[in-house]
ZAMARGU-4260 file (C-alpha; in steps of 0.2 Angstrom, whole numbers, plus 5000, padded with zeros to 4 digits):
<rodrens>
0) 5391/4681/4703 | 5390/4684/4721 | 5382/4701/4719 | 5369/4694/4707 | 5365/4679/4718
5) 5362/4691/4733 | 5350/4702/4723 | 5340/4688/4718 | 5338/4682/4736 | 5333/4700/4741
10) 5320/4700/4728 | 5313/4684/4734 | 5313/4690/4752 | 5304/4706/4747 | 5290/4697/4738
15) 5287/4685/4752 | 5287/4700/4764 | 5274/4709/4753 | 5262/4694/4753 | 5264/4692/4772
20) 5260/4711/4775 | 5245/4710/4765 | 5238/4695/4774 | 5242/4703/4791 | 5233/4719/4786
25) 5217/4709/4781 | 5218/4700/4798 | 5219/4716/4808 | 5204/4724/4799 | 5194/4709/4803
30) 5199/4709/4821 | 5195/4728/4823 | 5177/4725/4816 | 5174/4711/4827 | 5180/4721/4842
35) 5168/4736/4838 | 5153/4725/4837 | 5158/4713/4852 | 5163/4725/4865 | 5154/4716/4879
40) 5162/4699/4875 | 5178/4702/4884 | 5192/4689/4888 | 5194/4684/4906 | 5211/4693/4906
45) 5203/4709/4901 | 5190/4707/4914 | 5203/4705/4927 | 5212/4721/4921 | 5195/4731/4923
50) 5190/4731/4905 | 5202/4745/4901 | 5208/4744/4883 | 5222/4756/4885 | 5232/4741/4893
55) 5230/4730/4877 | 5243/4729/4863 | 5230/4737/4851 | 5231/4753/4860 | 5250/4753/4860
60) 5251/4749/4842 | 5238/4761/4836 | 5236/4769/4820 | 5245/4785/4825 | 5262/4776/4822
65) 5258/4772/4804 | 5252/4790/4801 | 5265/4794/4788 | 5259/4799/4771 | 5262/4789/4755
70) 5270/4803/4746 | 5284/4805/4759 | 5288/4786/4757 | 5289/4788/4738 | 5301/4803/4740
75) 5313/4793/4751 | 5328/4784/4744 | 5326/4766/4740 | 5340/4761/4750 | 5332/4767/4766
80) 5317/4757/4761 | 5327/4741/4759 | 5335/4743/4776 | 5319/4745/4784 | 5312/4730/4776
85) 5327/4720/4781 | 5325/4725/4799 | 5306/4720/4798 | 5311/4703/4791 | 5323/4700/4805
90) 5309/4706/4818 | 5297/4694/4810 | 5309/4680/4811 | 5313/4683/4829 | 5294/4683/4832
95) 5292/4666/4824 | 5306/4660/4835 | 5297/4667/4850 | 5309/4680/4855 | 5304/4699/4857
100) 5315/4715/4855 | 5320/4725/4870 | 5309/4740/4865 | 5293/4729/4864 | 5297/4721/4881
105) 5298/4738/4888 | 5282/4744/4881 | 5273/4728/4886 | 5279/4729/4904 | 5275/4747/4905
110) 5257/4746/4899 | 5253/4729/4907 | 5257/4737/4924 | 5247/4753/4921 | 5232/4754/4932
115) 5226/4772/4928 | 5207/4776/4931 | 5206/4786/4915 | 5189/4786/4905 | 5186/4773/4891
120) 5195/4779/4876 | 5187/4767/4864 | 5176/4782/4858 | 5186/4797/4854 | 5173/4810/4852
125) 5177/4818/4869 | 5167/4826/4882 | 5152/4831/4871 | 5133/4828/4873 | 5129/4811/4865
130) 5112/4818/4860 | 5121/4825/4844 | 5123/4807/4837 | 5104/4802/4840 | 5100/4805/4822
135) 5115/4795/4815 | 5118/4777/4813 | 5135/4778/4822 | 5139/4784/4840 | 5157/4790/4837
140) 5175/4786/4831 | 5188/4774/4837 | 5206/4777/4838 | 5209/4773/4820 | 5196/4786/4815
145) 5183/4773/4810 | 5164/4774/4814 | 5158/4765/4829 | 5141/4759/4824 | 5126/4759/4837
150) 5121/4742/4843 | 5104/4736/4837 | 5092/4740/4851 | 5074/4735/4847 | 5068/4735/4865
155) 5052/4743/4870 | 5044/4746/4887 | 5037/4728/4887 | 5054/4720/4883 | 5062/4731/4896
160) 5049/4726/4909 | 5051/4707/4905 | 5070/4709/4906 | 5068/4718/4923 | 5058/4703/4929
165) 5069/4689/4921 | 5086/4696/4922 | 5094/4694/4939 | 5107/4707/4935 | 5095/4720/4929
170) 5097/4731/4944 | 5116/4732/4941 | 5115/4735/4923 | 5120/4753/4917 | 5119/4760/4899
175) 5135/4768/4893 | 5130/4782/4881 | 5147/4784/4874 | 5148/4766/4867 | 5129/4762/4867
180) 5131/4746/4876 | 5125/4740/4893 | 5138/4737/4906 | 5135/4725/4921 | 5143/4732/4937
185) 5154/4721/4947 | 5152/4719/4966 | 5166/4731/4970 | 5159/4744/4958 | 5142/4742/4967
190) 5150/4744/4984 | 5159/4759/4978 | 5143/4767/4972 | 5134/4764/4988 | 5149/4771/4998
195) 5148/4787/4987 | 5129/4789/4990 | 5131/4788/5008 | 5144/4802/5008 | 5159/4790/5012
200) 5176/4789/5004 | 5178/4778/4989 | 5193/4769/4996 | 5188/4756/5009 | 5205/4757/5018
205) 5206/4776/5019 | 5207/4782/5037 | 5199/4799/5038 | 5203/4800/5057 | 5222/4796/5055
210) 5234/4806/5066 | 5240/4822/5060 | 5258/4823/5054 | 5265/4839/5063 | 5278/4846/5050
215) 5281/4861/5061 | 5282/4856/5080 | 5284/4867/5095 | 5301/4860/5098 | 5316/4871/5092
220) 5325/4862/5079 | 5344/4863/5077 | 5343/4864/5058 | 5330/4874/5048 | 5316/4864/5038
225) 5321/4873/5022 | 5338/4881/5019 | 5331/4892/5005 | 5340/4909/5005 | 5329/4924/5009
230) 5321/4934/4995 | 5328/4950/4989 | 5311/4959/4993 | 5313/4954/5011 | 5327/4966/5014
235) 5325/4979/5000 | 5311/4992/5001 | 5297/4991/4988 | 5296/5004/4975 | 5278/5001/4973
240) 5275/5004/4991 | 5286/5020/4991 | 5275/5027/4976 | 5259/5024/4986 | 5266/5032/5002
245) 5272/5047/4993 | 5255/5049/4985 | 5246/5048/5002 | 5259/5060/5010 | 5255/5073/4996
250) 5236/5071/4998 | 5238/5074/5017 | 5249/5089/5013 | 5236/5096/5001 | 5222/5093/5013
255) 5213/5080/5003 | 5215/5067/5017 | 5212/5073/5034 | 5218/5060/5047 | 5207/5056/5063
260) 5213/5065/5078 | 5210/5056/5094 | 5205/5067/5109 | 5216/5061/5123 | 5210/5073/5137
265) 5192/5065/5140 | 5190/5048/5147 | 5178/5035/5140 | 5161/5034/5148 | 5149/5020/5144
270) 5132/5015/5150 | 5132/4999/5161 | 5114/4996/5157 | 5114/5000/5138 | 5116/4982/5131
275) 5110/4972/5146 | 5098/4961/5137 | 5106/4961/5119 | 5118/4948/5124 | 5106/4935/5131
280) 5098/4923/5119 | 5080/4928/5124 | 5082/4945/5116 | 5082/4936/5099 | 5065/4930/5102
285) 5051/4940/5093 | 5039/4940/5108 | 5053/4943/5122 | 5049/4956/5134 | 5064/4962/5144
290) 5061/4964/5163 | 5059/4982/5169 | 5075/4989/5175 | 5078/4995/5193 | 5078/5014/5195
295) 5095/5021/5195 | 5101/5028/5212 | 5099/5047/5215 | 5105/5060/5227 | 5095/5052/5241
300) 5106/5036/5240 | 5122/5046/5242 | 5132/5044/5258 | 5134/5062/5258 | 5117/5069/5251
305) 5113/5088/5249 | 5105/5095/5265 | 5088/5097/5256 | 5087/5078/5255 | 5089/5075/5273
310) 5074/5072/5284 | 5069/5084/5298 | 5062/5077/5314 | 5044/5080/5308 | 5047/5072/5291
315) 5055/5057/5299 | 5041/5055/5312 | 5028/5056/5297 | 5039/5043/5287 | 5038/5031/5301
320) 5019/5033/5303 | 5016/5030/5285 | 5012/5013/5277 | 5027/5005/5267 | 5017/5006/5251
325) 5013/5025/5254 | 5031/5030/5257 | 5039/5040/5243 | 5057/5034/5249 | 5059/5016/5255
330) 5073/5022/5267 | 5079/5037/5278 | 5093/5047/5269 | 5108/5048/5281 | 5125/5058/5280
335) 5142/5051/5283 | 5159/5060/5283 | 5168/5046/5273 | 5163/5031/5262 | 5172/5020/5275
340) 5160/5024/5288 | 5145/5018/5278 | 5138/5002/5287 | 5130/4988/5277 | 5113/4990/5271
345) 5101/4981/5282 | 5087/4978/5270 | 5098/4973/5255 | 5092/4955/5255 | 5074/4960/5258
350) 5075/4972/5242 | 5084/4958/5232 | 5070/4946/5237 | 5056/4958/5232 | 5065/4962/5216
355) 5065/4943/5212 | 5047/4942/5217 | 5042/4956/5205 | 5051/4948/5190 | 5044/4931/5194
360) 5026/4936/5198 | 5023/4952/5187 | 5013/4947/5172 | 5021/4955/5156 | 5010/4955/5141
365) 5013/4964/5125 | 5000/4976/5120 | 5000/4982/5102 | 4998/5000/5104 | 4996/5011/5089
370) 5007/5027/5091 | 4996/5040/5082 | 4999/5058/5084 | 4982/5066/5089 | 4985/5080/5076
375) 4985/5067/5062 | 4968/5062/5066 | 4961/5080/5063 | 4958/5083/5044 | 4969/5095/5036
380) 4957/5110/5033 | 4962/5126/5024 | 4964/5142/5035 | 4949/5153/5036 | 4959/5167/5029
385) 4961/5158/5013 | 4942/5156/5011 | 4937/5174/5012 | 4925/5183/5008 | 4912/5178/5022
390) 4903/5189/5035 | 4913/5192/5050 | 4906/5208/5059 | 4889/5214/5064 | 4885/5230/5053
395) 4867/5235/5055 | 4853/5232/5067 | 4835/5234/5061 | 4823/5239/5075 | 4805/5242/5075
400) 4795/5226/5078 | 4788/5222/5095 | 4786/5203/5094 | 4796/5188/5088 | 4803/5191/5070
405) 4799/5173/5063 | 4803/5176/5045 | 4814/5187/5034 | 4816/5188/5015 | 4827/5198/5004
410) 4822/5205/4987 | 4830/5198/4971 | 4839/5215/4968 | 4846/5215/4986 | 4840/5232/4990
415) 4825/5228/5001 | 4822/5217/5016 | 4805/5211/5021 | 4801/5204/5039 | 4786/5196/5047
420) 4783/5197/5066 | 4771/5190/5079 | 4765/5208/5082 | 4754/5206/5066 | 4765/5218/5055
425) 4775/5216/5039 | 4789/5228/5037 | 4799/5233/5022 | 4817/5239/5026 | 4830/5247/5015
430) 4846/5236/5017 | 4859/5249/5016 | 4852/5261/5029 | 4841/5250/5040 | 4827/5262/5037
435) 4809/5255/5038 | 4801/5261/5021 | 4784/5253/5024 | 4773/5244/5037 | 4758/5233/5033
440) 4747/5228/5047 | 4740/5211/5042 | 4730/5207/5058 | 4739/5191/5064 | 4755/5183/5068
445) 4765/5181/5053 | 4773/5164/5051 | 4782/5166/5035 | 4787/5179/5021 | 4794/5175/5004
450) 4799/5187/4991 | 4796/5182/4973 | 4813/5177/4965 | 4808/5183/4948 | 4817/5201/4946
455) 4804/5206/4933 | 4790/5207/4946 | 4789/5214/4964 | 4778/5203/4975 | 4779/5196/4992
460) 4769/5181/4999 | 4764/5182/5018 | 4758/5167/5028 | 4747/5171/5043 | 4734/5159/5051
465) 4725/5150/5037 | 4728/5164/5024 | 4741/5167/5011 | 4742/5186/5006 | 4751/5192/4990
470) 4757/5209/4992 | 4764/5222/4979 | 4774/5234/4989 | 4777/5245/4974 | 4796/5247/4979
475) 4802/5246/4961 | 4801/5256/4944 | 4785/5257/4934 | 4788/5243/4922 | 4791/5231/4936
480) 4775/5237/4946 | 4765/5236/4930 | 4771/5218/4926 | 4767/5213/4944 | 4749/5220/4942
485) 4747/5211/4926 | 4752/5194/4934 | 4740/5197/4948 | 4725/5202/4937 | 4723/5184/4932
490) 4716/5177/4915 | 4705/5189/4906 | 4686/5185/4907 | 4689/5172/4921 | 4680/5175/4937
495) 4689/5171/4954 | 4686/5154/4960 | 4678/5156/4977 | 4669/5140/4983 | 4677/5126/4972
500) 4689/5115/4982 | 4697/5118/4999 | 4706/5133/4993 | 4698/5150/4988 | 4705/5164/4979
505) 4699/5182/4982 | 4703/5200/4978 | 4705/5213/4991 | 4695/5229/4994 | 4699/5247/4997
510) 4708/5248/5013 | 4719/5232/5011 | 4721/5237/4993 | 4729/5254/4998 | 4741/5245/5009
515) 4747/5234/4994 | 4738/5218/4998 | 4732/5211/4981 | 4727/5193/4983 | 4720/5182/4997
520) 4721/5163/4996 | 4711/5155/5010 | 4717/5138/5016 | 4707/5125/5026 | 4721/5126/5040
525) 4734/5137/5047 | 4749/5139/5035 | 4767/5138/5042 | 4777/5141/5026 | 4776/5149/5009
530) 4789/5146/4995 | 4791/5153/4977 | 4796/5143/4962 | 4811/5151/4953 | 4801/5156/4938
535) 4790/5167/4950 | 4773/5160/4944 | 4770/5145/4956 | 4769/5146/4975 | 4769/5132/4988
540) 4761/5132/5005 | 4763/5120/5020 | 4750/5116/5033 | 4757/5103/5045 | 4743/5090/5050
545) 4744/5072/5055 | 4726/5068/5051 | 4724/5074/5034 | 4733/5073/5017 | 4729/5091/5013
550) 4746/5097/5020 | 4754/5104/5004 | 4746/5115/4991 | 4754/5122/4975 | 4746/5138/4968
555) 4748/5146/4951 | 4746/5165/4952 | 4744/5169/4934 | 4729/5157/4932 | 4723/5157/4950
560) 4723/5139/4952 | 4727/5127/4967 | 4730/5109/4968 | 4735/5096/4981 | 4749/5085/4973
565) 4748/5071/4986 | 4733/5059/4989 | 4740/5051/5004 | 4747/5056/5020 | 4766/5053/5020
570) 4770/5060/5037 | 4770/5077/5046 | 4777/5089/5033 | 4789/5102/5040 | 4794/5112/5025
575) 4795/5111/5006 | 4806/5118/4992 | 4807/5119/4973 | 4823/5113/4964 | 4832/5129/4957
580) 4834/5121/4939 | 4825/5105/4937 | 4806/5101/4939 | 4809/5093/4956 | 4799/5096/4972
585) 4807/5093/4989 | 4796/5088/5004 | 4804/5087/5021 | 4794/5077/5034 | 4800/5073/5052
590) 4813/5060/5048 | 4816/5061/5029 | 4816/5071/5014 | 4806/5065/4998 | 4811/5071/4981
595) 4797/5071/4968 | 4798/5073/4949 | 4784/5085/4944 | 4784/5080/4926 | 4783/5061/4929
600) 4773/5063/4945 | 4783/5050/4955 | 4795/5050/4969 | 4813/5048/4963 | 4823/5048/4980
605) 4821/5047/4998 | 4834/5055/5010 | 4836/5048/5027 | 4841/5063/5038 | 4847/5052/5054
610) 4839/5065/5065 | 4824/5065/5076 | 4814/5081/5069 | 4819/5091/5054 | 4816/5109/5056
615) 4822/5117/5040 | 4829/5114/5023 | 4838/5123/5009 | 4844/5117/4992 | 4860/5121/4984
620) 4860/5133/4969 | 4867/5119/4958 | 4853/5107/4964 | 4864/5092/4968 | 4866/5096/4987
625) 4854/5098/5001 | 4856/5104/5019 | 4843/5100/5033 | 4843/5108/5051 | 4835/5098/5065
630) 4829/5101/5083 | 4842/5089/5090 | 4856/5102/5086 | 4862/5093/5070 | 4865/5100/5052
635) 4865/5086/5038 | 4873/5089/5021 | 4867/5077/5008 | 4875/5074/4991 | 4862/5068/4980
640) 4874/5060/4968 | 4883/5050/4982 | 4870/5043/4993 | 4853/5044/5002 | 4862/5046/5019
645) 4870/5062/5025 | 4888/5065/5018 | 4892/5075/5033 | 4884/5078/5050 | 4888/5094/5058
650) 4885/5096/5077 | 4892/5114/5080 | 4876/5121/5089 | 4871/5117/5107 | 4853/5120/5105
655) 4840/5117/5091 | 4844/5123/5073 | 4829/5134/5068 | 4834/5139/5050 | 4847/5135/5036
660) 4852/5144/5020 | 4863/5144/5005 | 4871/5158/4997 | 4866/5160/4978 | 4884/5165/4972
665) 4897/5162/4985 | 4901/5144/4992 | 4893/5148/5009 | 4880/5141/5020 | 4873/5147/5037
670) 4863/5139/5051 | 4854/5148/5065 | 4850/5141/5082 | 4842/5144/5098 | 4859/5146/5107
675) 4859/5164/5099 | 4872/5161/5086 | 4873/5160/5067 | 4887/5149/5061 | 4894/5152/5043
680) 4902/5138/5034 | 4912/5137/5018 | 4905/5123/5007 | 4915/5121/4991 | 4906/5110/4978
685) 4918/5104/4964 | 4914/5100/4946 | 4924/5084/4948 | 4911/5071/4953 | 4925/5060/4961
690) 4930/5074/4973 | 4920/5076/4989 | 4913/5094/4995 | 4925/5103/5006 | 4915/5109/5022
695) 4924/5121/5034 | 4916/5131/5048 | 4923/5149/5046 | 4914/5160/5058 | 4902/5160/5073
700) 4891/5176/5073 | 4883/5182/5089 | 4873/5197/5094 | 4855/5191/5097 | 4849/5190/5115
705) 4840/5174/5120 | 4822/5178/5126 | 4810/5164/5132 | 4823/5151/5127 | 4822/5156/5109
710) 4837/5163/5100 | 4839/5166/5081 | 4823/5161/5071 | 4828/5164/5053 | 4843/5167/5043
715) 4845/5172/5024 | 4859/5178/5013 | 4860/5193/5002 | 4858/5188/4984 | 4874/5196/4977
720) 4885/5201/4992 | 4893/5190/5006 | 4881/5196/5019 | 4870/5187/5030 | 4853/5193/5039
725) 4847/5185/5054 | 4830/5188/5064 | 4828/5183/5082 | 4816/5182/5097 | 4823/5199/5103
730) 4812/5208/5090 | 4828/5213/5080 | 4835/5209/5063 | 4854/5210/5061 | 4865/5212/5046
735) 4883/5204/5047 | 4895/5209/5033
</rodrens>
């Protein structure tokens, strides 16, 4: 009976416990939801504790204690469950009575006195970027694993501005990203933030200048601070160090490591003045100029100088008579037997004072001096040996003229040389033997001779007074002589023009015909130069005259026609030349060179020679370069593709440059001057337009005798060999090979 009554009582208790537990769980869930949405509405007790929920009972009785699974509870025996429920009934009864168990008292006391500064653990997501939750309605999870929903924030910038103006605590309001709520800082927290911003300590009562506690004083104590026994490694040798030392010893024995040997015999010498200024702070300045150092003492300052440094009586008397600034030595050297007998220097203070005056009054100014090696300024030119072949020695002298040899010309084959002189004769020489093959008396001083460049004909043009003679010397085979006769015969059925225009053509008669003179071209004024076109049919003549525009005539031999290409006077014409390839005509006046297009009949370019008076001109066989000689000792090289001004000005001659010439095949050009010399230069012209010509003077050829202040009057190259001919005022022609 007693057992059945106890069972019924237990069943009644269990039912009442179940009902109470279900009610308590519903109340706890409601309280948790209210806490999530009303985090800012704290009780005054929580505000006193700093708002840390870890101190509350909820954090103590978290969901971690009830984390056991339902399956395990079902597997346990029913008796254990009954015992637990009985205990729970007794605990609830004690609670109703107002009493607490010992364990709960311990837990309450422990967490109520906790004052840790841990971070807020209401949100358990940890230290992660809160931007990850910006697209979700919740902001994290609480201790029970339930979502913490974001507070409803519908504030825009206008509401924020109004809140800023109306809310007096706006400046101390901070937004908490982890909970999504706004927290108002207390006065203590604001003071803490201000101290941290100023770089001070967070604790107000912390003394950063508190006296140091000397744990180890200088006083010898009777007992040690620590009585720890010494380590075993302090008195037992290390095996690792033994291994390292054995390796080093083996390397020294094998010669892999060579120890430094200190030489003990010699003493250490150092310069007292080496780092005089490096220690001072002024030396670190950029514009600091160290003072000039005083000269080191020499043999004269010695107390026992060599005898050659001692003054004789005469030298001493001379030293006393000289001014102090003129004396080489400021004192008279003297000899003493020992250093103890040397008296005090009487002028010591005076010298120190002068030294201080020098340092104080001497102006020191930094001058930026460019240390340039003079050899670097000279262009790197190749050696003349690398530029061979070029003429170096005088081989032949052609003698026979009795007057100035003003002009020479070489035949296209290179076998014959023609020369014209002031003695009124034109001579034909064989180049290899210097033998005069023929002499033609023309009856006047010859100003210019020019051999026809066409190898199919053998003709020579001679300028004297106002005539231009065309000679056929017959120094070729029959075919060439017959072709020359056909060219000179003129058009069939046409009569020679005699009176039309300023230029008249006329055939020669018996005596002149026998000498080889075939044509006479009469000009209105004296002719100074004749030039052939490369084809051999056209001939240009120059008559310098300031007052007339009739200075240049171009003659066509096959048709016997002459024309003046210029209507106006463009200056005093000095010389002319045909372009070797294109239909261009070069006209050199006193200061410039004009280039005309014969097809378009217009001027294409004007070259400024930068010289006072042009004397001669030559065109490069390629046609893109021109050289001009002038009476003011200059030679100008023009690059027609580069500029209208000279690419290079060569001033190698000491007197007027009379003639210039290019070689037809080799990269050589020469200039003849009144100083009696011929300078041969190497002028390499590259196919690459970006590379400038290389001009190198290679040889100065001398041999002509200066007569009546005139030296070399004409120069020309052999058409196929690196030879140069020169004619001078000494009535000779010289060949340099």
